[in-house]
Every structure is written in C-alpha cells, then in structure tokens.
N, C-alpha and C positions, 0 to 999 in steps of 0.2 A: 439729674446733673444740675448743679447751680450754675448761675450765670457766670461765675468766676471760673468754674471748671470748664465750661462751654467756651469761654474765652480763651484759656490756657490751650485748650486742645486745638483751637482754630490757629492760634499763633504758633503752635509748634510744626504746622505744615507750611509756614511761610519761609521765603528765602531771607537773607539778611537785607537785601534791598528793599523788600516788602515790608520788613519789620521797622526800617528806618522811616518809611512813610507813614506806617501805623502809629508810630511814636509821635511823629510830628502832628498828625491829625489829632491823636488823642490829647496832646499838649495843648493845641489850639483850642479844642473844645473845652477842655478844663479852664483855661484861661477866659474864654468867653462867658462860662457859667460864673466864675468868681467875679468877672467884671460887672455881669448882671446883677449879681446879689450884693455887690458893693455900692452900686449906683444909686442916685436919688430917685430913681424910677418908682413911682407908686406900686405898691404891693397889695394884693388882695388874698387873703388866706394863704399867706405864704408863696403866692404865685406872682411873678413880675408880670405886669401889664404894661402895654405901650410898645413902643418900637425897639425896645431892648432885645426882644425875641428875634426880630428881623437882623438887628445888628450882629447878633450871635451867628445867625444862619449866614451872612454875608461874610463874617470872619471865617466861618468854618469852610466855606466854599473857596475862599482864597487859599486855605491851607490844603484843601483836597485838590487844587489845581495840578493837573498832570498825574495824579495818584492812579487814576483808573488805567492810564496808558503803562505806567510803571509796574503795574499788577497784573499786566496782561489782559485787562478788561476793555474789549473793543466793540462789543454788540450786546443785544439784549439777551441772547443766549448766554453769554459769559456772566452777565448780571444775575440771570436766573440760577446759573450753576453755582455762584457765589452765595446767594440767598438760601439755596437748598443745602450747601454745606454748613452755613451758620446754623440754620434752623433745624435741620434734620440729620445732620452728620454725614450727609451723602458726599461721596467721593465722585469726581467726575472722570 
C-alpha cells in the first residue's frame, strides 16, 4: 500500500471535526516547509540547516495545539492506538 493510499484509508475513518484539525495541521506543515525552502538559511546538499527546522517545529506545535483533545487522544494508550492504526491498519 502506498503512503497516499495509507493516508486516504486513515482519513476515511475520521469524523468531520477531526478532518478539520488534520487539514489545519497539514496546511501549517506545508507552509513551514515552503517558508524554510524559500528562506535565506544556508542549505547543504538540499537540506536546510540552522534554526529553520526548529522554527518549523514550533509553527507545527502551534497548529497542533488542542488537536489531541479534539481527536480524543488523552493518554499514552490512545497515542499507541493511533500509531498502530496508522502503521499497521489496526482498529481499536
């Protein structure tokens, strides 16, 4: 199964509220990557070096704020169940 197929299969199980959060997170990550690629930050072999990665992570963290609660993830077991669903297609 391709990454795209895995993502689509996973998204099919989300509620509309969860999809809104996923879309916001993806948009934020996409923008952070675009910002990093267009910055004047030095690059080495196509990889951005310096604090740009940290800035992208902070931007993503801001976008993710509250997403776990909205998705019903409140403990380590919930996180593991989500990881298992994504990686192995396991239903909880």
